[in-house]
LOVEX-358820 format. One record per residue (C-alpha): residue number from 1; residue in one letter; x, z, y. Coordinates in pm, whole numbers, padded with zeros to 5 digits, m for minus. Layout:
% LOVEX-358820
 pos code     px     pz     py
 NUM    A      X      Z      Y
...
% end
This chain:
% LOVEX-358820
 pos code     px     pz     py
   1    M m23015 m00881 m06235
   2    L m22997 m00943 m05861
   3    I m22822 m01272 m05785
   4    G m22725 m01421 m05450
   5    G m22683 m01778 m05579
   6    T m22450 m02004 m05776
   7    L m22223 m02299 m05699
   8    I m21956 m02520 m05855
   9    S m21609 m02482 m05705
  10    S m21260 m02621 m05759
  11    I m21085 m02353 m05551
  12    E m21203 m02017 m05688
  13    L m20965 m02015 m05986
  14    H m20645 m02211 m05941
  15    G m20650 m02541 m06130
  16    N m20997 m02495 m06277
  17    I m21350 m02617 m06210
  18    S m21561 m02303 m06199
  19    L m21922 m02201 m06197
  20    V m21940 m01923 m05937
  21    I m22213 m01661 m05976
  22    F m22277 m01435 m05676
  23    F m22399 m01086 m05768
  24    A m22607 m00941 m05484
  25    K m22564 m00602 m05316
  26    C m22255 m00417 m05199
  27    P m22200 m00061 m05076
  28    L m21942 m00172 m04818
  29    R m22005 m00317 m04473
  30    C m21678 m00487 m04388
  31    P m21707 m00620 m04031
  32    Y m21576 m00966 m04124
  33    C m21792 m01009 m04436
  34    H m21940 m01360 m04452
  35    N m22188 m01285 m04732
  36    G m22402 m01050 m04526
  37    E m22727 m01206 m04647
  38    I m22670 m01072 m05001
  39    L m22539 m00722 m04921
  40    E m22881 m00562 m04959
  41    N m23101 m00829 m05112
  42    G m23091 m01088 m05386
  43    E m23317 m01279 m05618
  44    E m23420 m01107 m05941
  45    I m23303 m01345 m06213
  46    S m23352 m01290 m06584
  47    F m23058 m01297 m06821
  48    E m23213 m01595 m06997
  49    D m23229 m01793 m06672
  50    I m22864 m01718 m06594
  51    K m22774 m01833 m06946
  52    K m22962 m02159 m06882
  53    T m22764 m02217 m06562
  54    I m22438 m02159 m06747
  55    D m22535 m02377 m07043
  56    K m22645 m02660 m06814
  57    N m22299 m02670 m06652
  58    L m22089 m02589 m06955
  59    D m21960 m02942 m07015
  60    Y m21824 m02964 m06660
  61    I m21653 m02627 m06611
  62    D m21332 m02459 m06725
  63    A m21415 m02113 m06596
  64    I m21685 m01882 m06466
  65    V m21622 m01666 m06160
  66    I m21829 m01355 m06096
  67    T m21823 m01256 m05730
  68    G m22047 m01083 m05476
  69    G m22142 m00866 m05309
  70    E m21986 m00620 m05550
  71    P m22053 m00720 m05912
  72    L m21965 m00377 m06051
  73    L m22272 m00226 m05886
  74    Q m22477 m00391 m06163
  75    L m22245 m00278 m06442
  76    N m22475 m00309 m06742
  77    D m22600 m00654 m06644
  78    L m22244 m00759 m06568
  79    I m22116 m00651 m06909
  80    K m22402 m00831 m07085
  81    L m22324 m01149 m06892
  82    L m21949 m01124 m06952
  83    K m22002 m01085 m07326
  84    Y m22208 m01403 m07330
  85    I m21950 m01596 m07127
  86    K m21672 m01470 m07355
  87    S m21854 m01623 m07652
  88    L m21840 m01964 m07483
  89    N m21459 m01978 m07473
  90    R m21436 m02020 m07096
  91    K m21196 m01841 m06862
  92    I m21349 m01548 m06676
  93    K m21254 m01428 m06329
  94    L m21399 m01121 m06159
  95    D m21385 m01059 m05783
  96    T m21410 m00695 m05680
  97    S m21345 m00460 m05389
  98    G m21194 m00206 m05628
  99    I m21434  00066 m05520
 100    Y m21521  00156 m05883
 101    P m21196  00202 m06081
 102    E m21359  00360 m06387
 103    R m21604  00070 m06415
 104    I m21315 m00173 m06400
 105    K m21145  00016 m06683
 106    K m21461  00004 m06893
 107    I m21474 m00376 m06864
 108    L m21102 m00414 m06929
 109    D m21130 m00198 m07240
 110    L m21389 m00444 m07371
 111    N m21142 m00733 m07328
 112    L m21388 m00940 m07125
 113    I m21175 m01055 m06830
 114    D m20886 m01300 m06791
 115    Y m20831 m01274 m06416
 116    I m20921 m01023 m06145
 117    A m20910 m01087 m05771
 118    L m20888 m00748 m05600
 119    D m20963 m00738 m05229
 120    V m20716 m00503 m05063
 121    K m20846 m00498 m04712
 122    A m20580 m00283 m04543
 123    P m20294 m00042 m04620
 124    F m20456  00221 m04841
 125    N m20441  00493 m04574
 126    K m20608  00271 m04310
 127    Y m20928  00179 m04493
 128    E m21154  00403 m04288
 129    E m21006  00269 m03963
 130    I m21039 m00096 m04067
 131    I m21368 m00112 m04261
 132    G m21527  00224 m04183
 133    T m21512  00361 m04541
 134    D m21232  00575 m04682
 135    I m21194  00416 m05025
 136    G m20823  00333 m05017
 137    E m20738  00568 m05303
 138    N m21014  00413 m05519
 139    V m20871  00066 m05458
 140    K m20517  00184 m05533
 141    K m20637  00341 m05859
 142    S m20816  00016 m05952
 143    M m20493 m00176 m05894
 144    E m20297  00067 m06112
 145    I m20555  00045 m06391
 146    I m20556 m00336 m06392
 147    N m20176 m00341 m06412
 148    N m20199 m00151 m06741
 149    Y m20353 m00464 m06899
 150    P m20071 m00724 m06917
 151    N m20298 m01002 m07044
 152    V m20507 m00990 m06725
 153    T m20381 m01176 m06419
 154    L m20414 m00971 m06101
 155    E m20446 m01142 m05765
 156    I m20459 m00920 m05457
 157    R m20620 m01074 m05149
 158    T m20627 m00974 m04784
 159    T m20823 m01137 m04503
 160    F m20611 m01137 m04189
 161    V m20833 m01049 m03893
 162    P m20609 m01044 m03581
 163    T m20795 m00764 m03401
 164    L m20812 m00540 m03709
 165    L m20472 m00598 m03870
 166    N m20127 m00684 m03741
 167    K m19813 m00820 m03905
 168    N m19676 m00472 m03969
 169    D m20000 m00372 m04144
 170    I m19960 m00666 m04383
 171    K m19599 m00572 m04455
 172    N m19696 m00209 m04522
 173    L m19980 m00323 m04747
 174    V m19751 m00546 m04951
 175    L m19503 m00262 m04994
 176    E m19783 m00061 m05159
 177    I m19911 m00317 m05406
 178    N m19816 m00453 m05747
 179    A m19974 m00781 m05859
 180    D m19902 m01126 m06001
 181    I m20026 m01303 m05687
 182    Y m20074 m01200 m05325
 183    T m20305 m01415 m05116
 184    L m20329 m01393 m04738
 185    Q m20660 m01541 m04628
 186    Q m20750 m01684 m04291
 187    F m21027 m01499 m04109
 188    R m21316 m01726 m04016
 189    N m21537 m01622 m03724
 190    K m21857 m01786 m03851
 191    N m22143 m01590 m04009
 192    V m21966 m01253 m03988
 193    L m22137 m00915 m04020
 194    D m21996 m00778 m03693
 195    K m22112 m01031 m03436
 196    S m21841 m00924 m03190
 197    L m21588 m01088 m03421
 198    E m21747 m01427 m03353
 199    N m21548 m01424 m03027
 200    I m21217 m01376 m03211
 201    D m21021 m01691 m03287
 202    S m20922 m01758 m03646
 203    P m20548 m01710 m03693
 204    N m20339 m02024 m03679
 205    P m20234 m02132 m04032
 206    H m19874 m02159 m03911
 207    E m19890 m01792 m03812
 208    L m20023 m01707 m04158
 209    K m19737 m01902 m04312
 210    E m19484 m01717 m04097
 211    I m19629 m01379 m04200
 212    A m19643 m01478 m04567
 213    S m19286 m01605 m04562
 214    S m19168 m01272 m04419
 215    L m19314 m01095 m04725
 216    K m19099 m01271 m04984
 217    D m18830 m01001 m04971
 218    F m19088 m00732 m05050
 219    F m19311 m00895 m05312
 220    N m19193 m01026 m05648
 221    G m19499 m01233 m05740
 222    K m19641 m01558 m05609
 223    I m19749 m01561 m05243
 224    I m20032 m01789 m05128
 225    I m20204 m01853 m04799
 226    K m20554 m01995 m04765
 227    S m20677 m02166 m04452
 228    S m20956 m02406 m04362
 229    E m20703 m02653 m04226
 230    F m20472 m02682 m04528
 231    G m20655 m02514 m04814
 232    E m20432 m02322 m05055
 233    E m20055 m02325 m05003
 234    V m19792 m02154 m05218
 235    I m19517 m02001 m05005
% end
């Protein structure tokens, strides 16, 4: 399997110490992506070597997070890895763009996931305008599929890039979604795919808080903001 690296994190799954495994490659080219170095390339790692990395850290972790890139591109390797992790009695979180709804369903049918973080990058009808790829209906279908599995926690995340999205876009997006958690993430202008965005200031965390607070009348789940200044805050 093609891997972009691993790390230990205390912020990837709320309240848990996680081993994060980055699956390389992604079909999308979101302008604000900060993992550009793994979109096309990664290191070929054997399943046995990934198992060794997991086993080495097992005493120190509560969960394993599979992120990317887009992990569902390597579906067979992903399923093999998830089955092994499931045998270890650790929580499993999957990060995905939602571009492959049928692949998500296949994994959910195997009962291999506890938590999914779905990146909803824009209102569904504005995907092509915002990221250059018209996959909004795929993402919406992925969301609907995940919501058919009540034992799986669904977090929907949006990165707020001031020049690409406005407050009304975020409101319209929230009106379209159904999830346990909605997270509004602060755009960071370092190491982005579209270099022109390096000249765009990151949104002020107080502005993010104001936007998130305005969503409480439209969203029934938990609302969170993430910023470099204050970390994760529940609104």
